[in-house]
N, C-alpha and C positions, 0 to 999 in steps of 0.2 A: 298630535304626535308628541310623544314624550321626548325628553332631552336625550336619553340613551339611543332611542330609535333614530332621532334626527342625526346624531353623531355617526351612527352606522351608515345612514344614507349619504351623508357628506363624504365619509371615508370611501364609500363605494364609488361615488361620482368622481372623486379625486383620483382613485386608482384607475378607473376606466379612462379618464383623461390622460393620465400618465402613460398608460399602455398605448393609447392611440398615438401619442407623441413619440414614445420610445421606439415604436416600430419604424419610425421614419428617421431615427437618429443614426448617424454613422458610428462605427465602433470607436470607443475611446482610444486615444493613443497611449503608448507605453514606452518609456525610455529605458531600454535594456542596459545601456552603459551606466546610467545613474543607479539602477538596481544592483548591478554587479559591483559597483564601487561601494555601495552600502554593505553588501555581503563581505567584501574584502576588508572593510573597516571594522568588522566585529572582532572581538578578542576571544581567543580559545579558552582562557581561564573562566569566561562566563558560562562555559558548558558545565562547569562544576558548581555554579552559584545556586543558592536557594531558588526554587521554582514553584513555590506554593504560598499564596497569600490571600487572606480574606475569602477562603473557601474555593479558590480557583487556582489551577495550575497555569503556568505561562512559560514562554521561552525567554530566559533572561538575557541571552545574547542579542535578541532583536524582538521586542514585544510586538505582538500582532495588532494591527489596526482593524477593529471590527467593522465589517460592511453593514450598512443599514439595509432594511427591508426594501427600500426604494432602489438601492444599488443592485440588490439581487434581481429586482424586477427589470431594471435596465439591461442587465446581462441577458436575461431570458428573452427579452423582446426586441433587442437591438438588431440591426442588420447583421447577418452571419456571413462568414467567408465562404467562397465558392470552392467546391471540391469536385474532382472529376468523377465520372461514373465508376471507374476502376477503384479510385480511392474510397468511395462510399461502399463498394461491394466487398472489399477485401476483408476476410476473416480467417482465423487459423482453422486448419483442418482438425478433425477429431479422429484420432487413431483408436479403433475399438479394442475391446477385450483386454483392458489393462490388468484386471485382476488375474486372468489366466496367464498373461505374459509375466507378471510379477512372480506368480507361483512357479513358473518355469525357470526362475532365477533364484534358487535356494540360497546362493551365496553372493556376496558382493554388495557394496553400497551404491546408492544411486539417488538422483533427483529427478522427479517427474512433475511436469506442470499439469494441474487439474483444471485450471481456469482462473482468471482474474489474479488475486493475490494468493491463491491456494496452491501450495506445493506439497507433495508427499515425498519425504526424504527418508531413506533408510540408512541408518548409521549403526554399525555394530549390532545388527539384528533387531534394532528398535525402529519404530516409525515416528517421524515428526511431521506434523501437519501445521502449516502456517495459515492463519486466518481462514478457518474452514468455511467455505461457502458453496453449498450444493443446491441451494434453493433456486426456483425459477425466477424470482425477483429479488432485487436489493431494495426493499421497501416499494419503490415504484419502477425503476428501470428493469426491463426484462432481458434475460440472457439472450445473446445472439448465437451462442454455441453451448451445447450441454456440457456438464462437467465430465472430466475424464474417468471418474470413478464415483461411486456413491458411498455414503457412510456405512450402509449395510455391507457393501463389498469390503470395505476396510475392516470391519469387524471380522469378516471371514478370513482375513490374512493370518490370524492366529499369532500375533506378536504384540508386545507392549506398545501402547499408543501414547504419544506426547503431543500436546497442542500448544501452539504459540498464538496469542492474540495481541495485536499491535495497538488497537484503539477501538472506540465504541461506535464508529460509523457503520451503517447497515451493510455496506458491501464488504466489511472486514469482520464484523461481529454479528453473525446470524444465529439467532436463538435455536431455530429448528435444526440447523446443521450441527451445532455443538451438542444439543440434547440427543441427537441420533447416534453420536459416537459412543464407544464403550463407557460404561458408568465409571470404571476404574481408571479412565484416561487421566494422566497428569496434565494439568492446564497451567500455563504461565501467562499472567496478565499484568498490565501496568497498574499502578496504585489506583484504588477506588473502584475496581471492577470485581473484586473477589466475591462479595456476597451476590452480586448480580449473576455471575457465572455459576456459582453454587446452586442457584435456582434453576439451572438447566440440567439437573440430575448429575452434577459433577461434585464429588466430595473432595478430591485432591487438587485444590486450586492454590497456586503459589503467586502471591502478589509481589511485584518487583518495582523498585525505583531505578532511575537512571544510574548507571555505573555499578549496580549491584550484580554480584556473581553468585551462581548456585552450582555446586557440584552435584550433578545428576546421577552419579554412579556410572558404571560401565564405561569409564574413561571418556565421559562426555560432560562438558561444562557449558552453561548458558550464561550470557552476559546481556543485561538490559542496557540499552544505549539511548541517548537523546535522538529526537527527530524534530524537524521544524513543521509542526502541524497543529491541530486543535481537536477538540472533542465536543460532541453534543448528540443527543438522541432523545426520544420521548421518555420522560421520567428522569432524565439526567440533564441538568442545565449546562450552559456554556462552560466548558473547561473544568467541570467538576470532577472529571476523571483524567488520568494522565494518558499520554500517547508515547509510543516508543518504537525503536528498531531493535534488532537483536543480533547477537553473534553466537553461533554454535562452534565450539572448539573441541577437537579430539587430537590425540597425538598424530593422526594421519591427515586430517583435513580441517579447514575452518570455513564456515559458510556465513556470510552476512545477509540478513533479510532486512531490506530497507523500508518495507511497508510504504506508507504515505509520507512524503516530506518535500518541502521546498529545498532549494539549494542553499547550503549553509556551511559554516566553518567546521561543522562536525565531521564531515567526510575526511577532511585532511587530518583532523585530530585522531580519528579512528585508525587511519592508515599508519600514523606515526606510533600510536600506542600499541597497536596489534599488527605488526608487520607480517607480511606473508599470507594475507587473506587469499584463499583459493577461489571461492565463488562469491560473486556479488549479485544478489537478486534485487534489482533496482526498478523502481516504478517508471512507467512510460505512458501515462495517460492523464486526461483531464487537465491539460496545460493551456488550453485556449478558452476564452480570450485571456491574453497575458495580463491585461490590466486587472483582471479579477482573480486569476489563479496563481500568479507568480509567487506569492508568499508560501503557499502550502503545497504546491505541486511543481516539480522540476519539468522543464521542457527538454527536448532531445539534446540540444547543445549542452544544457546543464547536466543532464544525466551522464553524458560522455565525460564531462569534466569531473563529475562525482566519482565515476569509475577510475579515472586517473588519480584523483586525490586519494582514494582508498588504496591504490597500489595493488589491486586484486589481479589475479591471473586471468580469470574468466568472468564475463558479463552474461547474465541471463535476464532478459527483460520480463517484467511482471505487469499485470493489470491491464494489458491491452486485449482487444478482441472479444471481450465478454459483455461488459455493460457500457452503455453510452452515457458517459458522465460529463464530459466537457463538450465544447462545440465541435471538435474534430471527430470524424468517423472512427469507429472502434479499432479498425485495422490500420489507420493512417500513421500512428506512431512508428510502426515497424517499417512502413514504406519510407518514412522520413529518416529513421535510424539507418537503414541500409544505404540511403543516399549520402548521409553524413559520414558514414564509415569510409565510403569511397572518397568523398571530398577532403577528408582529413588524412587520407592515406594511412588508415589504421589497419592493423593486422586482422583480417576477418576471422582467423582461426580462434581468436580470443572472444568472439561473440557467438554465444550459443542461442540461436533463435529457434525455438522449437514449436511444433504444433502441440495441441492438447493431447496428452497421453503418451508423448514420446519419452522414453526412458533414457536418461543421460547417466552413464556409469561415472562414478566419482573416481577421479585419478588421485591415488594416494601419494603422499610425499615420498620421495625416493631417499 
């Protein structure tokens, strides 16, 4: 047996031994108060600091500690928390015939959830699509509920299409979905993704850095903002492309799309710099186990704090009910969210929890 072959065998034996042991291990503990103290100790000015060095982007306010392959394996094979049958079964409903219902509304702005992080937003007669994902799988995870509309149906709406991409993970940047949208669609991406997205039959791709603003015409402005996340996919190494959240602003409405992010000082900074945000589309999934997910994904208490930090009027949860990405069942985040709204005695009218395909009319500023 050659040296290389022997190394492969040893690696395989070690991996099998690790997996057999990991399946018997209890979940690692996580100190929530220590984590929140770390977040509180970060400085807002670091949100504006340089965030690219030696070919990689990073979060300057709190650099990410990379998990090893063995840490990933431990997460996948450690003992899981128990959930009730109801918690495991709950998924959002799919309201049919979205294209017909949109066509019956020739006027007015709205937000409609298509599934996961994908929203179709109509502003001033134009359509904006966040992280288009119409495919059956996000690389490996399979959809639990079909998308509320297809790319072909969006083409048939007969209006200008704009696309917002937050980062390169497969559940947010799907090549087939973007390629299927109109060729003349204007696409906004974080730094490092322009050429990649241009390869998806898209000519008009705008690459943006954090805090950069673009006047899109038609009284619409888009602002690229920080998020606490990371990037990687096949052909693109760890953090070789940037990740972001976005703010859409018109004279009548402002909409924050939070994409993927852990809890960080940015939410408070955004609320202070852009007061009066109307709608906050915030993530609510892949937060367990906390010891593994806490840096890059908010849990439900944190997303409620994020909403408060932003000072937004309305909260619309994103990314639940579609792909099973964390340990928790896909619908569990909303069960927990509703529970915590009651526990915190929050105003339920400010939380717009929709099924897929439900059209939410945008309330314009008075």
